[in-house]
N, CA, C and O of each residue as an XYZ file, in Angstrom:
276
protein
N     -36.817     88.930    285.408
C     -35.675     89.577    285.172
C     -34.743     89.214    286.291
O     -35.247     88.824    287.344
N     -33.728     89.281    286.205
C     -32.616     89.159    287.404
C     -31.517     90.121    287.274
O     -30.758     90.139    286.306
N     -31.450     90.939    288.300
C     -30.322     91.972    288.373
C     -29.091     91.314    289.335
O     -29.347     90.651    290.340
N     -27.939     91.554    288.946
C     -26.978     91.443    289.825
C     -26.008     92.677    290.191
O     -25.725     93.481    289.303
N     -25.517     92.822    291.445
C     -25.083     94.030    292.140
C     -23.716     93.484    292.499
O     -23.515     92.279    292.650
N     -22.880     94.320    292.615
C     -21.243     94.179    293.432
C     -21.574     93.865    294.962
O     -22.235     94.647    295.644
N     -21.231     93.052    295.291
C     -21.350     92.810    296.724
C     -20.595     93.827    297.786
O     -20.923     93.976    298.963
N     -19.751     94.346    297.257
C     -18.943     95.417    298.047
C     -19.533     96.813    297.997
O     -19.612     97.470    299.035
N     -19.979     97.324    296.758
C     -20.309     98.666    296.911
C     -21.800     98.763    296.238
O     -22.396     99.839    296.284
N     -22.350     97.700    295.655
C     -23.847     97.883    295.205
C     -24.039     98.250    293.649
O     -25.147     98.487    293.168
N     -22.622     98.273    292.784
C     -22.987     98.966    291.746
C     -23.639     97.760    290.597
O     -23.130     96.649    290.445
N     -24.730     98.204    289.932
C     -25.346     97.271    289.019
C     -24.477     96.673    288.023
O     -23.758     97.414    287.353
N     -24.460     95.304    287.835
C     -23.560     94.874    287.210
C     -24.281     94.078    285.839
O     -23.715     94.019    284.747
N     -25.264     93.648    286.045
C     -25.941     92.590    284.888
C     -27.384     92.650    285.051
O     -28.029     93.087    286.004
N     -27.825     92.079    283.834
C     -29.502     92.064    283.694
C     -29.668     91.031    282.939
O     -28.974     90.789    281.951
N     -30.756     90.229    283.416
C     -30.863     89.145    282.582
C     -32.146     88.970    282.532
O     -32.750     89.125    283.593
N     -32.907     88.612    281.341
C     -34.411     88.565    281.225
C     -34.606     87.272    280.886
O     -33.697     86.592    280.410
N     -35.896     86.784    281.116
C     -36.380     85.415    281.089
C     -36.528     84.922    279.646
O     -36.318     83.786    279.222
N     -36.937     86.024    278.971
C     -37.365     85.916    277.476
C     -36.091     85.655    276.429
O     -36.164     85.189    275.292
N     -35.089     86.027    277.038
C     -33.668     85.899    276.445
C     -32.557     85.102    277.424
O     -31.524     85.624    277.843
N     -32.898     84.021    277.639
C     -31.879     83.556    278.541
C     -30.389     83.414    277.911
O     -29.397     83.456    278.638
N     -30.334     83.299    276.967
C     -29.055     83.332    276.345
C     -28.150     84.956    276.315
O     -27.032     85.115    275.825
N     -28.843     85.828    276.857
C     -28.319     86.966    276.771
C     -28.471     87.650    278.147
O     -29.443     87.657    278.902
N     -26.948     88.367    278.308
C     -26.992     89.246    279.338
C     -26.491     90.498    279.210
O     -25.467     90.788    278.591
N     -27.344     91.385    279.901
C     -26.747     92.900    279.546
C     -25.880     93.201    280.648
O     -26.219     92.889    281.789
N     -24.688     93.833    280.390
C     -23.687     94.592    281.169
C     -23.653     95.935    281.366
O     -23.877     96.703    280.430
N     -23.407     96.312    282.440
C     -23.183     97.754    282.603
C     -21.967     98.071    282.179
O     -21.096     97.560    282.884
N     -21.491     98.841    281.131
C     -20.129     98.958    280.725
C     -19.538     99.767    281.649
O     -18.352     99.497    281.838
N     -20.008    100.731    282.328
C     -19.218    101.527    283.255
C     -18.704    100.983    284.671
O     -18.148    101.527    285.626
N     -19.127     99.676    284.399
C     -18.800     98.972    285.669
C     -17.631     98.013    285.351
O     -17.154     97.315    286.246
N     -17.219     97.976    284.232
C     -16.150     97.088    283.481
C     -14.741     97.698    283.576
O     -14.588     98.902    283.370
N     -13.823     96.981    283.850
C     -12.284     97.449    284.294
C     -11.531     97.848    283.010
O     -10.616     98.672    282.988
N     -12.116     97.033    281.708
C     -11.541     97.432    280.099
C     -12.903     97.261    279.589
O     -13.287     96.139    279.258
N     -13.669     98.297    279.500
C     -14.924     98.419    278.542
C     -14.679     98.740    277.067
O     -15.594     98.750    276.243
N     -13.465     98.988    276.786
C     -13.304     98.944    275.251
C     -12.989     97.524    274.795
O     -12.859     97.309    273.590
N     -12.876     96.680    275.559
C     -12.832     95.509    275.114
C     -14.327     94.568    274.768
O     -14.467     93.556    274.081
N     -15.268     95.325    275.505
C     -16.499     94.837    275.481
C     -17.295     95.729    273.912
O     -17.336     96.954    273.802
N     -17.761     94.888    273.025
C     -18.433     95.505    271.953
C     -19.949     95.496    272.014
O     -20.509     94.406    271.901
N     -20.652     96.563    272.176
C     -22.294     96.242    272.413
C     -22.679     95.848    270.978
O     -22.032     96.025    269.945
N     -24.026     95.202    271.170
C     -24.737     94.697    269.798
C     -25.919     95.543    269.560
O     -26.538     95.580    268.496
N     -26.247     96.366    270.853
C     -27.461     97.451    270.553
C     -27.554     98.171    271.564
O     -26.822     97.899    272.516
N     -28.388     99.189    271.647
C     -28.613    100.094    272.737
C     -30.267    100.191    273.132
O     -31.242    100.435    272.422
N     -30.156     99.920    274.434
C     -31.688    100.142    275.033
C     -31.808    101.036    276.003
O     -30.896    101.606    276.602
N     -33.128    101.164    276.169
C     -33.768    102.591    276.873
C     -33.512    103.979    276.255
O     -33.393    105.038    276.871
N     -33.446    103.768    274.856
C     -32.855    105.070    274.312
C     -33.986    106.395    274.710
O     -33.511    107.531    274.693
N     -35.169    106.256    274.991
C     -36.075    107.032    275.178
C     -35.567    107.703    276.633
O     -36.051    108.773    277.003
N     -34.857    107.207    277.192
C     -34.297    107.883    278.598
C     -32.700    108.272    278.417
O     -31.877    108.404    279.323
N     -32.524    108.396    277.216
C     -30.993    108.971    277.392
C     -30.843    110.608    277.378
O     -31.606    111.325    276.730
N     -29.727    111.120    278.202
C     -29.679    112.214    278.383
C     -29.706    113.058    277.176
O     -29.199    112.599    276.153
N     -30.259    114.294    277.164
C     -30.480    114.991    275.683
C     -29.255    115.389    274.882
O     -29.355    115.755    273.711
N     -28.237    115.322    275.447
C     -26.929    115.637    274.805
C     -26.046    114.520    274.419
O     -24.925    114.793    273.990
N     -26.475    113.141    274.537
C     -25.998    112.009    274.491
C     -26.139    111.809    272.809
O     -27.236    111.881    272.253
N     -25.061    111.586    272.186
C     -25.149    111.273    270.519
C     -24.739    110.055    270.213
O     -23.518    109.921    270.289
N     -25.382    109.054    269.870
C     -24.577    107.574    269.627
C     -24.308    107.737    268.149
O     -25.159    108.031    267.309
N     -22.747    107.463    267.882
C     -22.148    107.345    266.737
C     -21.958    106.117    266.094
O     -20.832    105.847    265.674
N     -23.057    105.184    265.925
C     -22.762    103.944    265.422
C     -24.060    103.637    264.727
O     -24.944    104.490    264.642
N     -24.195    102.330    264.189
C     -25.491    102.139    263.396
C     -26.182    100.698    264.222
O     -26.912     99.871    263.676
N     -25.812    100.678    265.391
C     -26.298     99.448    266.191
C     -27.907     99.795    266.350
O     -28.360    100.939    266.359
N     -28.689     98.566    266.476
C     -29.999     98.736    266.532
C     -30.289     99.437    267.964
O     -29.618     99.165    268.960
N     -31.319    100.333    267.965
C     -31.825    101.108    269.227
C     -32.904    100.931    269.344
O     -33.616    100.848    268.343
N     -33.514    100.784    270.850
C     -34.925    100.638    271.353
C     -34.905    101.413    272.358
O     -34.023    101.729    273.157
N     -36.521    101.824    272.167
C     -36.920    102.914    273.005
C     -36.613    102.263    274.411
O     -35.856    102.781    275.231
N     -37.149    101.309    274.562
C     -37.322    101.015    275.919
C     -36.310     99.684    275.864
O     -35.263     99.607    275.220
N     -36.941     98.596    276.765
C     -35.863     97.319    276.604
C     -36.344     96.730    275.203
O     -37.397     97.102    274.686
N     -35.567     95.862    274.674
C     -35.685     95.195    273.472
C     -37.041     94.162    273.625
O     -37.555     93.652    272.630
N     -37.434     93.978    274.703
C     -38.590     92.899    274.642
C     -39.881     93.982    274.714
O     -40.932     93.523    274.266
N     -39.918     95.084    275.120
C     -41.253     96.108    275.259
C     -41.278     96.892    273.985
O     -42.025     97.870    273.952
N     -40.622     96.619    273.020
C     -41.126     97.406    271.897
C     -42.561     97.334    271.567
O     -43.267     96.355    271.810
N     -42.982     98.501    270.958
C     -44.217     98.710    269.977
C     -44.397     97.705    268.983
O     -45.328     97.788    268.182
């Protein structure tokens, strides 16, 4: 895996996994206009804060989409 960070502040920006070379995960909070990027799924759902409620029907993975049981 490869992670990329902002060179100025260190904010995590991207996550690339060798098993999915055509996929780049973006940290939505790092975007200037996050509403313009539509997600395809949710990962690490087993680590969400207890009060988070996702209001969509996108696929959800307990861990990463590569480590599912």
